[in-house]
C-alpha positions as CSV (number, residue, x, y, z in Angstrom):
1,M,91.6,161.6,46.6
2,A,94.6,164.2,47.2
3,A,96.4,165.7,44.5
4,P,99.7,164.3,43.5
5,S,101.6,166.8,45.6
6,L,99.8,166.3,48.5
7,L,100.1,162.2,48.7
8,N,101.6,161.7,51.8
9,W,103.5,158.5,51.7
10,R,105.2,157.0,55.0
11,R,107.9,154.6,55.0
12,V,107.9,152.3,57.6
13,S,110.9,151.7,59.8
14,S,112.3,150.5,63.1
15,F,111.0,146.8,62.5
16,T,111.0,144.1,65.2
17,G,111.0,140.4,64.6
18,P,112.8,138.5,61.4
19,V,112.3,140.8,58.5
20,P,112.1,138.6,55.2
21,R,115.0,138.9,52.7
22,A,114.4,141.3,49.6
23,R,112.9,139.7,47.0
24,H,110.1,140.0,43.8
25,G,107.4,137.5,42.6
26,H,106.3,137.3,45.9
27,R,102.5,137.6,46.6
28,A,100.6,139.0,49.8
29,V,97.1,139.2,51.5
30,A,95.5,140.6,54.2
31,I,93.8,139.3,57.2
32,R,92.5,142.2,59.6
33,E,95.8,144.2,60.6
34,L,98.1,141.3,59.6
35,M,99.9,141.4,56.1
36,I,100.8,137.8,54.9
37,I,103.6,137.3,52.4
38,F,104.4,134.1,50.7
39,G,106.9,132.9,48.1
40,G,109.1,135.2,45.4
41,G,112.7,134.9,44.4
42,N,116.1,136.4,45.1
43,E,119.0,134.2,45.2
44,G,116.8,131.3,45.0
45,I,113.0,131.0,45.4
46,A,111.8,131.6,49.0
47,D,109.3,129.1,50.8
48,E,108.7,130.8,54.0
49,L,105.5,132.2,55.1
50,H,106.1,135.9,56.4
51,V,103.5,137.8,58.7
52,Y,103.7,141.7,59.4
53,N,101.7,143.1,62.0
54,T,100.7,146.5,60.8
55,V,99.4,147.6,64.2
56,T,102.7,146.4,66.2
57,N,105.1,146.8,63.3
58,Q,106.4,143.2,63.9
59,W,107.5,140.7,61.5
60,F,107.3,137.0,62.7
61,L,107.5,133.4,61.2
62,P,104.6,131.6,62.2
63,A,105.3,127.8,62.9
64,V,103.4,126.2,59.9
65,R,102.9,122.6,59.6
66,G,100.9,120.0,57.4
67,D,101.5,119.7,53.8
68,I,104.0,122.6,53.4
69,P,104.3,123.9,49.8
70,P,107.3,124.3,48.1
71,G,108.7,128.0,47.6
72,C,107.2,129.4,44.5
73,A,107.0,132.9,42.7
74,A,104.7,134.7,40.5
75,H,102.0,132.6,42.0
76,G,98.0,132.8,42.7
77,F,97.4,133.8,46.3
78,V,94.0,134.6,47.6
79,C,92.5,135.0,51.2
80,D,89.2,133.8,52.0
81,G,88.2,134.8,55.7
82,T,91.2,133.1,57.5
83,R,91.8,130.6,54.6
84,I,94.6,131.3,52.0
85,L,94.8,129.5,48.8
86,V,98.1,129.3,46.6
87,F,97.9,128.0,43.0
88,G,100.7,127.7,40.5
89,G,103.7,129.5,40.3
90,M,107.6,128.9,39.4
91,V,109.1,126.4,41.8
92,E,112.4,126.2,39.9
93,Y,113.8,127.7,36.9
94,G,112.0,126.5,33.8
95,R,109.7,124.4,35.9
96,Y,106.0,125.6,37.0
97,S,103.4,124.2,39.0
98,N,99.7,123.6,38.9
99,E,99.1,122.4,42.3
100,L,96.7,124.0,45.1
101,Y,97.5,124.5,48.5
102,E,95.3,125.7,51.5
103,L,96.5,127.2,54.5
104,Q,94.3,127.6,57.4
105,A,95.7,130.3,59.1
106,S,93.7,130.1,62.4
107,R,96.1,127.1,62.9
108,W,98.9,127.7,60.5
109,L,97.9,124.2,58.9
110,W,98.8,123.5,55.4
111,K,97.0,121.1,53.3
112,K,97.3,120.1,49.7
113,V,94.0,120.0,48.1
114,K,93.0,118.1,44.7
115,P,90.1,119.8,43.0
116,H,87.9,117.6,40.5
117,P,89.1,118.5,37.0
118,P,86.3,120.1,34.7
119,S,83.6,118.0,33.5
120,S,84.7,118.8,29.7
121,G,88.3,119.8,28.9
122,L,91.6,119.5,31.0
123,P,92.6,121.0,34.2
124,P,95.0,124.2,34.2
125,C,98.3,123.4,33.1
126,P,101.5,124.5,35.0
127,R,102.0,128.1,34.8
128,L,103.4,131.4,36.3
129,G,102.3,134.9,36.0
130,H,98.6,134.2,36.1
131,S,95.9,136.1,38.1
132,F,93.9,134.3,40.6
133,S,90.8,136.2,41.9
134,L,88.4,135.5,44.6
135,Y,84.7,136.5,44.5
136,G,82.2,134.7,47.0
137,N,82.8,131.0,47.1
138,K,84.7,130.8,43.7
139,C,88.1,131.7,42.4
140,Y,88.8,132.9,39.0
141,L,91.9,131.8,37.1
142,F,93.3,133.4,33.9
143,G,96.1,133.7,31.8
144,G,99.8,133.0,32.6
145,L,103.1,131.6,31.1
146,A,103.6,128.2,30.3
147,N,106.7,126.3,29.0
148,E,106.3,124.1,25.8
149,S,109.1,122.1,26.6
150,E,109.3,119.0,28.6
151,D,113.2,120.1,29.5
152,S,113.1,122.7,32.2
153,N,116.5,123.7,31.2
154,N,115.0,124.7,27.6
155,N,112.4,127.0,28.4
156,V,109.8,127.8,25.3
157,P,107.4,130.2,26.6
158,R,103.6,130.1,25.6
159,Y,101.5,132.8,26.8
160,L,97.9,132.0,28.1
161,N,94.4,133.4,27.9
162,D,92.4,130.2,29.2
163,F,89.8,131.1,32.0
164,Y,88.7,128.6,34.8
165,E,86.7,128.9,37.7
166,L,87.3,127.3,40.9
167,E,84.4,126.4,43.3
168,L,85.4,126.4,47.1
169,Q,83.6,124.6,49.7
170,H,82.5,126.5,52.9
171,G,85.3,126.9,55.4
172,S,87.7,124.2,53.9
173,G,88.4,122.5,50.6
174,V,87.5,122.8,47.0
175,V,84.8,121.4,44.8
176,G,86.8,121.6,41.7
177,W,87.3,123.1,38.5
178,S,85.1,124.1,35.6
179,I,85.7,125.9,32.3
180,P,82.9,128.8,31.8
181,V,81.5,129.3,28.6
182,T,82.2,133.1,27.7
183,K,80.8,135.6,25.2
184,G,82.6,138.2,23.3
185,V,86.0,138.8,22.4
186,V,88.7,137.2,24.4
187,P,91.6,139.1,26.0
188,S,94.9,138.4,23.9
189,P,97.1,135.8,25.9
190,R,99.5,137.6,28.7
191,E,101.3,137.1,31.9
192,S,102.2,139.2,34.8
193,H,98.8,141.1,34.3
194,T,96.4,142.1,36.9
195,A,92.7,141.2,37.7
196,V,90.4,142.5,40.5
197,I,86.8,142.1,41.0
198,Y,84.5,144.9,41.7
199,C,80.8,145.0,42.3
200,K,79.0,148.2,42.2
201,K,77.0,149.0,45.4
202,D,73.3,148.4,45.5
203,S,73.3,147.4,41.5
204,G,75.1,145.7,39.1
205,S,76.6,142.4,38.8
206,P,80.4,141.6,39.9
207,K,82.9,142.4,37.2
208,M,86.4,141.1,36.7
209,Y,88.8,143.8,35.2
210,V,92.0,142.9,33.6
211,F,94.8,145.2,33.1
212,G,98.1,145.2,31.4
213,G,100.4,142.3,31.2
214,M,103.2,140.9,29.0
215,C,102.9,139.0,25.6
216,G,106.2,139.7,24.0
217,A,105.5,143.4,24.6
218,R,103.8,145.0,27.8
219,L,100.3,146.0,27.5
220,D,98.0,148.9,28.4
221,D,94.6,147.1,27.8
222,L,91.7,147.0,30.0
223,W,89.0,144.3,29.9
224,Q,86.0,143.8,31.8
225,L,84.3,140.4,32.4
226,D,80.8,140.4,33.7
227,L,80.6,137.5,35.9
228,E,77.1,136.8,35.9
229,T,76.7,136.7,31.9
230,M,80.3,135.7,31.3
231,S,80.5,138.3,28.6
232,W,84.0,139.8,27.8
233,S,84.1,143.6,26.8
234,K,86.6,146.5,26.5
235,P,85.3,149.6,28.6
236,E,85.7,152.9,27.0
237,T,87.8,155.1,29.5
238,K,88.3,158.7,30.1
239,G,91.6,160.3,31.5
240,T,95.3,159.3,30.9
241,V,95.6,155.8,30.5
242,P,98.9,154.5,32.4
243,L,101.9,153.3,30.3
244,P,102.0,149.6,29.0
245,R,103.1,147.6,32.0
246,S,103.7,144.1,33.4
247,L,104.6,143.0,36.9
248,H,102.6,145.8,38.5
249,T,100.2,145.8,41.5
250,A,96.2,146.8,41.2
251,S,94.4,146.9,44.4
252,V,90.7,148.0,44.9
253,I,89.8,150.6,47.9
254,G,86.2,151.7,47.4
255,N,85.3,152.2,43.8
256,K,88.8,152.7,42.7
257,M,91.6,150.2,41.3
258,Y,95.0,151.6,42.4
259,V,97.8,150.7,39.8
260,F,101.2,151.2,41.0
261,G,104.6,150.5,39.7
262,G,105.6,147.7,37.2
263,W,108.0,147.2,34.1
264,V,107.4,149.7,31.6
265,P,109.0,150.5,28.0
266,H,111.8,152.8,27.7
267,K,111.2,156.2,26.4
268,G,111.4,155.6,22.6
269,E,110.6,152.2,22.6
270,N,108.3,150.8,19.6
271,I,105.6,149.2,21.8
272,E,104.1,147.5,18.5
273,T,107.3,145.5,17.7
274,S,109.1,145.4,20.8
275,S,110.1,141.8,21.9
276,H,110.0,140.2,25.1
277,D,113.9,140.4,25.8
278,C,114.2,144.1,25.1
279,E,115.6,146.9,27.4
280,W,113.0,147.6,30.1
281,R,112.8,150.1,33.2
282,C,110.9,150.1,36.3
283,T,108.4,152.8,37.2
284,S,107.1,154.2,40.4
285,S,103.9,155.9,38.6
286,F,100.7,155.7,40.5
287,S,97.4,156.1,39.0
288,Y,93.8,154.8,40.0
289,L,90.6,154.0,37.9
290,N,87.2,155.0,38.9
291,L,85.4,151.7,38.5
292,D,82.1,153.5,38.2
293,T,83.0,156.0,35.8
294,A,85.9,154.4,33.8
295,E,87.7,157.4,34.4
296,W,92.0,157.1,35.0
297,T,93.3,159.6,37.4
298,T,97.4,160.0,37.5
299,L,98.6,160.5,41.0
300,V,102.2,160.0,40.1
301,S,103.4,160.3,36.7
302,D,106.3,158.5,35.3
303,S,107.9,162.0,34.5
304,Q,107.8,163.2,38.2
305,E,111.1,162.8,39.7
306,D,111.5,162.2,43.8
307,K,114.7,163.7,44.7
308,K,113.4,163.6,48.5
309,N,113.1,160.3,48.8
310,S,109.7,161.0,49.7
311,R,107.8,158.0,48.0
312,P,108.5,154.4,46.9
313,R,111.2,154.3,44.3
314,P,110.7,152.6,41.0
315,R,110.1,148.9,41.3
316,A,108.3,145.8,39.8
317,G,107.4,142.3,40.8
318,H,106.5,143.9,44.2
319,C,103.2,143.1,46.4
320,A,100.4,145.7,47.5
321,V,97.9,144.9,50.0
322,A,95.0,147.0,51.2
323,I,94.0,147.4,54.7
324,G,91.0,149.5,55.3
325,T,91.7,152.3,53.2
326,R,95.6,152.1,53.5
327,L,97.6,150.8,50.8
328,Y,101.0,148.8,51.9
329,F,103.8,148.1,49.4
330,W,106.8,145.7,50.1
331,S,109.8,145.0,48.4
332,G,110.2,144.2,44.5
333,R,113.0,144.8,42.2
334,D,114.1,147.9,40.7
335,G,116.8,147.1,38.3
336,Y,119.0,144.5,36.7
337,K,122.9,144.0,37.2
338,K,123.9,142.5,33.9
339,A,127.4,142.1,35.1
340,L,126.3,139.9,38.0
341,N,123.3,138.6,36.2
342,S,121.2,139.1,39.2
343,Q,118.2,141.4,40.3
344,V,118.5,144.4,42.5
345,C,115.6,144.2,45.0
346,C,114.2,146.9,47.2
347,K,114.3,146.4,51.1
348,D,111.8,149.1,52.0
349,L,108.0,149.1,53.3
350,W,105.8,152.0,52.5
351,Y,102.1,152.7,52.9
352,L,99.8,155.2,51.7
353,D,96.5,156.5,53.1
354,T,94.1,156.8,50.2
355,E,91.3,159.1,51.9
356,K,90.5,160.8,55.2
357,P,89.7,158.3,58.0
358,P,85.9,157.7,58.7
359,A,84.3,159.2,61.8
360,P,85.0,157.2,64.9
361,S,82.1,156.0,67.0
362,Q,80.6,158.4,69.8
363,V,83.0,158.8,72.6
364,Q,82.0,156.3,75.2
365,L,82.4,156.7,79.3
366,I,84.4,154.2,81.1
367,K,84.5,155.9,84.4
368,A,83.8,159.2,85.7
369,T,85.2,161.2,88.9
370,T,84.7,164.5,90.4
371,N,87.2,166.0,88.1
372,S,88.1,163.4,85.3
373,F,86.6,161.1,82.7
374,H,88.2,157.9,81.4
375,V,86.7,157.6,77.9
376,K,86.9,155.3,75.0
377,W,85.6,155.4,71.3
378,D,86.0,152.4,68.8
379,E,89.1,152.0,66.9
380,V,89.2,153.1,63.5
381,P,91.3,150.8,61.6
382,T,94.7,152.2,60.2
383,V,94.9,155.6,61.7
384,E,98.0,157.3,63.1
385,G,95.8,159.2,66.1
386,Y,92.8,160.6,67.4
387,L,91.9,164.5,68.0
388,L,89.7,164.4,71.3
389,Q,87.6,167.8,71.9
390,L,85.3,169.0,74.6
391,N,83.1,171.9,75.3
392,T,81.0,173.1,78.3
393,D,78.3,175.3,79.5
394,L,80.6,177.0,81.8
395,P,81.8,180.5,81.0
396,Y,84.9,180.5,78.4
397,Q,87.8,182.2,80.0
398,A,89.9,182.9,76.8
399,P,93.4,183.6,77.6
400,S,95.5,186.1,75.8
401,L,98.7,185.4,74.0
402,D,101.7,187.8,73.8
403,S,103.8,187.7,70.5
404,S,106.0,185.0,71.7
405,A,103.2,182.8,72.0
406,A,101.9,182.9,68.6
407,L,100.1,180.0,66.7
408,N,102.7,178.1,64.5
409,M,102.9,174.9,62.4
410,P,106.2,173.7,62.1
411,G,107.1,170.9,59.3
412,V,107.4,168.4,61.7
413,R,106.4,164.7,60.3
414,M,104.7,162.1,62.5
415,D,107.0,158.8,62.8
416,P,104.0,156.4,63.3
417,Y,106.2,153.3,63.3
418,R,108.8,154.1,66.1
419,Q,110.0,151.0,68.1
420,G,108.0,150.6,71.1
421,T,107.3,148.2,73.8
422,N,104.7,145.6,75.1
423,N,104.4,143.7,71.4
424,I,102.8,140.4,71.3
425,I,103.7,138.0,68.6
426,P,100.6,135.8,67.6
427,N,100.9,132.4,67.0
428,S,97.7,131.9,65.1
429,I,94.3,133.8,63.9
430,S,91.4,132.4,65.7
431,D,87.9,133.0,64.2
432,T,86.3,131.6,67.2
433,V,85.7,133.2,70.6
434,N,88.0,131.7,73.4
435,S,85.9,131.1,76.1
436,A,88.6,131.3,78.6
437,K,90.2,134.4,77.3
438,T,88.7,137.8,77.1
439,E,90.4,141.1,76.7
440,H,89.6,144.8,76.8
441,T,89.7,146.5,73.6
442,G,90.6,149.9,75.6
443,M,94.5,150.3,75.5
444,K,96.2,152.5,77.9
445,G,95.3,155.8,76.7
446,T,98.5,157.7,76.7
447,L,98.3,161.1,74.7
448,M,101.0,161.4,72.3
449,K,104.3,162.8,73.3
450,N,106.6,165.2,71.5
451,T,108.2,162.0,69.9
452,P,105.0,160.1,68.7
453,D,104.5,156.5,68.7
454,F,101.1,155.7,67.2
455,K,101.7,151.8,67.3
456,A,99.4,150.0,70.0
457,S,100.1,146.7,71.1
458,T,97.5,144.4,70.2
459,D,97.4,140.4,70.2
460,S,95.7,139.1,67.2
461,N,94.6,135.7,68.9
462,A,92.5,137.9,71.1
463,I,89.2,137.8,69.6
464,L,87.0,138.5,72.6
465,H,87.0,142.1,73.5
466,S,85.4,144.1,76.0
467,S,82.9,146.7,75.4
468,L,82.5,150.0,77.2
469,A,79.3,151.6,77.5
470,S,78.9,155.1,76.4
471,N,77.2,156.8,79.4
472,A,76.7,160.0,81.1
473,S,77.7,160.0,84.6
474,N,76.2,162.4,87.3
475,H,75.9,162.4,91.0
476,N,72.3,161.5,90.8
477,S,71.7,158.1,91.6
478,V,70.0,155.2,89.6
479,E,67.8,154.9,92.4
480,D,66.7,158.6,91.9
481,M,66.6,157.7,88.1
482,L,64.2,154.6,88.6
483,R,62.3,155.6,91.8
484,K,59.1,156.7,89.6
485,N,58.8,153.3,88.3
486,E,60.0,151.2,91.2
487,G,59.0,152.9,94.3
488,P,61.2,152.2,97.4
489,H,64.4,149.8,96.9
490,T,63.3,147.0,98.8
491,S,63.7,143.4,98.2
492,A,59.7,143.5,97.8
493,H,60.1,145.3,94.3
494,I,62.3,142.8,92.6
495,G,61.0,142.0,89.3
496,V,59.4,145.5,88.6
497,L,60.3,146.9,85.3
498,S,62.3,150.3,84.6
499,C,62.9,152.0,81.3
500,L,66.2,153.8,80.5
501,D,66.5,156.2,77.5
502,L,69.5,155.0,75.3
503,R,69.0,157.7,72.4
504,T,72.0,159.5,73.1
505,V,74.5,156.7,72.4
506,V,74.6,154.5,69.0
507,S,77.7,152.3,69.0
508,E,78.6,149.1,67.5
509,T,80.4,147.8,70.2
510,S,78.5,148.8,73.3
511,V,75.1,149.6,75.0
512,S,74.6,152.6,76.7
513,S,72.0,154.8,78.5
514,T,71.3,158.4,79.2
515,V,68.1,159.8,80.5
516,S,67.7,163.5,79.5
517,S,66.9,164.5,82.9
518,T,68.9,162.5,84.9
519,Q,72.1,161.2,84.1
520,T,73.7,158.0,85.2
521,M,77.3,156.3,84.6
522,V,77.3,152.8,83.4
523,T,80.6,150.9,83.0
524,Q,79.9,148.1,80.5
525,Q,82.1,144.9,80.5
526,T,81.8,141.7,78.0
527,I,81.8,138.4,79.1
528,K,81.6,135.1,77.1
529,T,80.9,131.8,79.0
530,E,80.5,128.4,77.7
531,S,79.8,124.8,79.3
532,S,80.0,121.3,78.2
533,S,77.5,118.6,79.2
534,T,78.3,115.1,80.4
535,N,75.2,112.7,81.0
536,G,73.3,115.6,81.5
537,A,75.1,117.2,84.4
538,V,76.1,120.9,83.4
539,V,79.6,121.5,83.9
540,K,80.5,124.9,85.2
541,D,82.6,127.0,83.0
542,E,83.6,130.3,84.5
543,T,85.2,133.6,82.9
544,S,86.2,136.5,84.7
545,L,86.7,140.1,83.5
546,T,87.7,143.0,85.4
547,T,86.1,146.2,84.8
548,F,87.6,149.5,84.2
549,S,85.5,151.3,86.5
550,T,87.1,151.0,89.8
551,K,90.7,151.1,88.8
552,S,92.6,153.6,86.5
553,E,94.6,151.8,84.0
554,V,95.9,154.9,82.1
555,D,99.0,156.3,82.0
556,E,100.0,159.8,83.1
557,T,98.9,161.9,80.2
558,C,101.1,164.1,78.3
559,A,100.2,166.5,75.4
560,L,101.6,166.2,72.0
561,P,101.8,169.7,70.4
562,A,99.2,170.0,67.5
563,S,101.7,171.2,65.2
564,K,102.8,167.8,64.8
565,I,99.9,167.2,62.5
566,S,98.7,169.7,59.8
567,R,95.0,170.2,60.7
568,V,92.3,169.9,58.2
569,E,88.8,171.6,58.0
570,T,86.2,169.1,58.5
571,H,82.5,169.2,58.9
572,G,80.6,166.2,60.7
573,A,77.1,165.3,59.1
574,A,74.2,167.3,60.4
575,M,72.6,164.4,62.1
576,P,71.1,165.5,65.6
577,F,71.2,162.5,68.0
578,S,68.7,164.7,70.7
579,K,66.9,167.9,70.3
580,E,69.5,169.6,72.6
581,I,72.7,168.8,71.1
582,P,73.3,169.1,67.2
583,S,75.8,167.0,65.8
584,N,78.1,169.7,64.3
585,P,77.9,172.7,66.7
586,V,80.8,174.3,64.9
587,A,78.3,175.4,62.3
588,T,75.6,176.2,64.5
589,V,76.8,177.7,67.7
590,K,77.4,181.4,67.5
591,A,80.7,183.2,68.1
592,G,81.2,183.9,71.7
593,E,78.9,181.2,72.9
594,R,80.2,177.6,73.0
595,Q,83.7,176.9,71.8
596,W,85.3,173.4,71.1
597,C,88.5,172.9,72.8
598,D,91.4,170.2,72.4
599,V,92.0,167.5,75.0
600,G,94.8,166.5,73.0
601,I,95.9,164.1,70.2
602,F,95.9,160.6,71.5
603,K,97.6,157.5,69.7
604,N,95.0,154.7,71.3
605,N,91.1,154.9,71.6
606,T,91.3,155.6,75.3
607,A,91.8,158.8,77.2
608,L,92.2,160.0,80.7
609,V,90.6,163.5,80.9
610,N,91.3,165.8,83.6
611,Q,91.8,169.2,81.8
612,F,91.6,170.9,78.4
613,Y,93.4,173.6,76.4
614,L,92.1,177.0,76.0
615,L,92.3,178.7,72.6
616,P,92.8,182.5,72.2
617,K,89.5,184.8,71.4
618,G,88.9,184.3,67.7
619,K,90.8,181.3,67.1
620,Q,89.2,178.2,65.9
621,S,90.7,174.6,66.8
622,I,90.2,173.3,63.5
623,S,92.2,174.9,60.9
624,K,92.4,174.7,56.9
625,V,95.0,172.7,55.0
626,G,98.2,174.2,54.1
627,N,99.6,177.2,55.7
628,A,96.9,177.8,58.2
629,D,97.5,178.4,61.9
630,V,97.5,175.4,64.2
631,P,97.8,175.7,67.9
632,D,100.7,174.4,69.9
633,Y,99.8,173.1,72.9
634,S,102.9,173.9,74.9
635,L,101.8,177.5,74.7
636,L,98.2,177.1,75.3
637,K,96.5,177.8,78.9
638,K,95.3,174.6,80.6
639,Q,91.7,174.4,82.4
640,D,90.8,171.6,84.9
641,L,87.3,169.7,85.0
642,V,85.0,171.1,87.6
643,P,82.8,168.6,89.7
644,G,79.1,168.2,88.8
645,T,79.4,169.8,85.4
646,G,78.4,168.6,82.1
647,Y,80.9,168.4,79.3
648,R,80.4,167.6,75.5
649,F,82.9,165.2,73.8
650,R,83.6,164.6,70.2
651,V,86.6,162.9,68.4
652,A,88.0,162.6,65.1
653,A,90.7,160.3,63.4
654,I,93.9,161.3,61.9
655,N,95.8,159.6,59.2
656,G,98.3,160.6,56.3
657,C,95.2,162.4,54.5
658,G,94.5,164.6,57.4
659,I,91.9,164.7,60.2
660,G,88.7,163.1,59.3
661,P,85.1,163.9,60.1
662,F,84.1,164.3,63.8
663,S,81.8,161.8,65.8
664,K,78.4,162.3,66.9
665,I,78.5,164.0,70.4
666,S,78.2,162.6,73.8
667,E,77.8,164.2,76.8
668,F,78.9,163.2,80.4
669,K,78.8,165.0,83.8
670,T,81.5,164.7,86.5
671,C,80.4,163.2,89.8
672,I,79.9,165.0,93.4
673,P,81.7,163.4,95.9
674,G,80.2,160.8,98.3
675,F,78.7,158.2,96.0
676,P,80.1,154.7,95.9
677,G,82.0,153.6,92.7
678,A,81.0,150.9,90.5
679,P,80.9,147.2,91.3
680,S,83.8,145.5,89.7
681,A,85.3,141.9,88.7
682,V,81.9,140.4,87.4
683,R,81.6,137.0,87.0
684,I,79.4,134.8,85.2
685,S,78.9,130.8,85.9
686,K,76.4,128.2,84.7
687,N,74.7,126.1,87.2
688,A,71.6,123.9,87.6
689,E,69.3,126.6,88.5
690,G,70.4,129.0,85.4
691,I,73.4,131.3,86.3
692,H,75.6,132.7,89.0
693,L,76.1,136.2,88.8
694,S,79.0,137.7,91.4
695,W,80.7,140.6,91.6
696,E,83.4,142.6,93.7
697,P,82.5,145.5,95.9
698,P,83.6,149.3,94.6
699,T,87.3,149.9,95.4
700,S,85.9,153.4,96.4
701,P,82.7,152.8,98.4
702,S,82.7,156.4,100.2
703,G,81.1,154.9,103.1
704,N,79.3,151.4,104.1
705,I,77.5,149.9,101.1
706,L,74.0,149.5,102.2
707,E,72.8,147.2,99.2
708,Y,73.3,145.9,95.7
709,S,70.7,145.8,92.9
710,A,71.2,143.7,89.8
711,Y,68.9,144.2,86.8
712,L,68.3,142.2,83.4
713,A,67.3,143.7,80.2
714,I,64.2,141.8,79.0
715,R,61.9,141.5,75.7
716,T,59.1,143.9,75.6
717,A,57.0,145.4,72.7
718,Q,58.8,148.9,73.5
719,I,62.2,147.3,72.5
720,Q,60.9,146.0,69.3
721,D,59.4,149.4,68.5
722,N,62.7,151.2,69.6
723,P,65.6,149.1,70.3
724,S,67.9,152.0,71.7
725,Q,65.6,152.0,74.6
726,L,66.1,148.7,76.7
727,V,63.7,148.1,79.8
728,F,65.3,146.4,82.8
729,M,63.9,144.3,85.4
730,R,65.3,144.1,89.0
731,I,66.4,140.6,89.7
732,Y,68.3,141.0,93.2
733,C,68.5,143.5,95.9
734,G,70.6,142.9,99.1
735,L,74.0,142.9,100.9
736,K,75.4,139.8,99.1
737,T,78.0,140.3,96.2
738,S,76.3,137.5,94.4
739,C,72.7,136.1,93.1
740,I,71.2,133.6,91.0
741,V,69.4,134.2,87.8
742,T,66.7,131.4,87.2
743,T,66.1,129.9,84.0
744,G,62.8,131.3,84.1
745,Q,64.1,134.9,84.5
746,L,66.6,134.4,81.6
747,A,63.7,133.2,79.2
748,N,62.4,136.5,79.2
749,A,65.8,138.3,78.4
750,H,66.3,140.4,75.6
751,I,69.1,139.7,73.4
752,D,70.9,142.7,72.4
753,Y,72.4,142.8,68.8
754,T,74.0,146.3,68.8
755,S,77.4,144.2,68.5
756,R,77.7,141.1,69.1
757,P,74.4,139.0,70.5
758,A,74.4,139.3,74.2
759,I,72.4,139.6,77.5
760,V,72.6,142.5,79.2
761,F,72.8,142.7,82.9
762,R,73.5,145.9,85.5
763,I,74.9,145.9,89.0
764,S,75.1,149.0,91.2
765,A,76.0,149.7,95.0
766,K,74.2,151.9,97.4
767,N,75.5,153.8,100.4
768,E,74.5,156.7,102.7
769,K,74.2,159.1,99.7
770,G,72.4,156.8,97.2
771,Y,73.3,154.6,94.3
772,G,76.3,155.0,92.4
773,P,77.3,154.3,88.9
774,A,76.3,150.8,87.5
775,T,78.6,148.1,86.0
776,Q,76.7,146.9,82.6
777,V,77.8,143.3,81.6
778,R,77.2,141.9,78.2
779,W,77.1,138.0,78.2
780,L,77.9,136.7,74.7
781,Q,75.6,134.6,73.3
782,G,77.1,133.6,70.0
783,N,75.6,134.3,66.6
784,N,72.5,132.4,66.7
785,K,69.2,133.5,68.3
786,K,68.8,130.5,70.4
787,A,67.4,131.0,74.0
788,P,70.1,131.6,76.6
789,L,72.1,128.5,78.1
790,N,71.2,126.5,75.1
């Protein structure tokens, strides 16, 4: 984690949509990129459900239905997949709840659920300020504050330290409450504490950590409950323990529990004897506990002043949500106006990246031309941009710069949440694939401009994404590559096997092929088809997806000066994916040979590459943290890509902590003019014989199309030994732009599990010069290992 002085807080601004009113006592959970907020109070208790999309910077109010719960504050709020559970809380002053509600966020459907009471003992009493934590199929309820008086206007507080376990049914519904028998000393009664659950990787049982809270005075004790042995203990910690506090937040990222804010005693207050109604103040202190070593680390102390408003101001009763390795904080109270007898609530939203982003997947090829590449890589959650670099074996012509073109690093900060366009407000979150809807994951790959906007427009309803294969492109044809295995390309050779080497590309969302001696571009699509059956008759259900391979869907690119982002020296892991290309050439290539050059910094995970920037001799494109030189792209010379030339690519993600490690290296070649483009608009539909596979001709045939070939990846012992090397069987060769793939052929299909289970097809076109790049199609098969068409 960065030192306290290097914490890079970001305040989110320029919201769109209905922003919720400021409040405290609310709760929040995350579902993918969505932050979902419920309840809280400020001039009355809020009963709306608000959703904030962290990608599009949008607030929206989903149209909820069903058994909508009343507004509540200081309640329990947990998320299990796309199911959210709400328990207890204050529904009005002096009146607390012990009701349980379930929200199916895939449909925004509320349901009141009634768990069975414990076999011995009473169910949980109405309460607020309790902790409610999820692990596996169980929720764990601890502590809180109850009202002993039957009159809600006469509040007689009773602090609780009871402990309940709530068993959940799979998907929806609950089984019931139980009261586990625990060992050891039980923590003292408390409310407005935090409880998180953490399980050490590869070893150990899950443990619940309870920290702080209020019991007439604020607390700073840490308790641990082993959820397997149900044994309570007080771990001995190292480092500086945070001040006693309540109404703080605790969030687990990796092996660290981050504690922020809360209500702490005034300086000089006697912690041992202070009463619940004594003076208090809010804090903006920020610490974490390493849950493996039990060591506290202070990131922002209570004594540190913030005169520049560069981090969240003191607050309590706020909410915190972890999305990836990023922490979001919203609202909360920062004081109390005695004259008005009202809280002062914050209206701001902040986030903090807790560590550098991981390395993205290898750069994948969508389309190659004679002088450009359209490339993509898998998205990395909660990043602000990507640095794309290349190098080549071409002679490096380093430019010389005069004194006016010196490298510099102005202190300009990114605004990753500047308002943009093309925002989509989702009406629901879907866990299931919609067979009638497909969507490319590749966004329009615009280089970040001088006023960068990192916000990518996404639809959280869109679950089916296209996968784009990472493959090398070259003027040599598929025909040339396979001729040694297949012989002449005639219809008589349909069914002959061919073997393609996939070793240079490993990606969760794509399948790719590269042959070491001859490389061929493959453009990949993902298609999901489903059918329903009526009285044994198969009903055709057709899904179409247009490929990227024949039409550029990338805006005109514009470079962002690298000075907008402070460079961080990083080194990728030395894991060569082929003998020819080490994964970290910076450490292995001698000076004067091969140098990495910046293509640019991109806000999305696609890029149209037709040129790159040249650095002066002796200058590296990766600089150190701090006052190191960073190139200003506007002062650098550009170099265009050259036909028939190999280029190596790598990419790194950028967030508030800096530039993360680079991906493994991919290598592609620009095309030589004259070969046809890839077929497009591939469709798959079921019929009585098997499936009907159809496509559109290339938009750039470069002459007459002589024939098409379609291939199917099939099961072989070779694939079982080496899953990265697919074996393809030709299933069609001819002039028609469609073919039938029989159930017999599909019975031999290989199910590819590199991302979602899918059957892999390839289709390519041939003109007078030979075969051009192929379109690869992944036909999704669901999550089971049933035979195709089942």
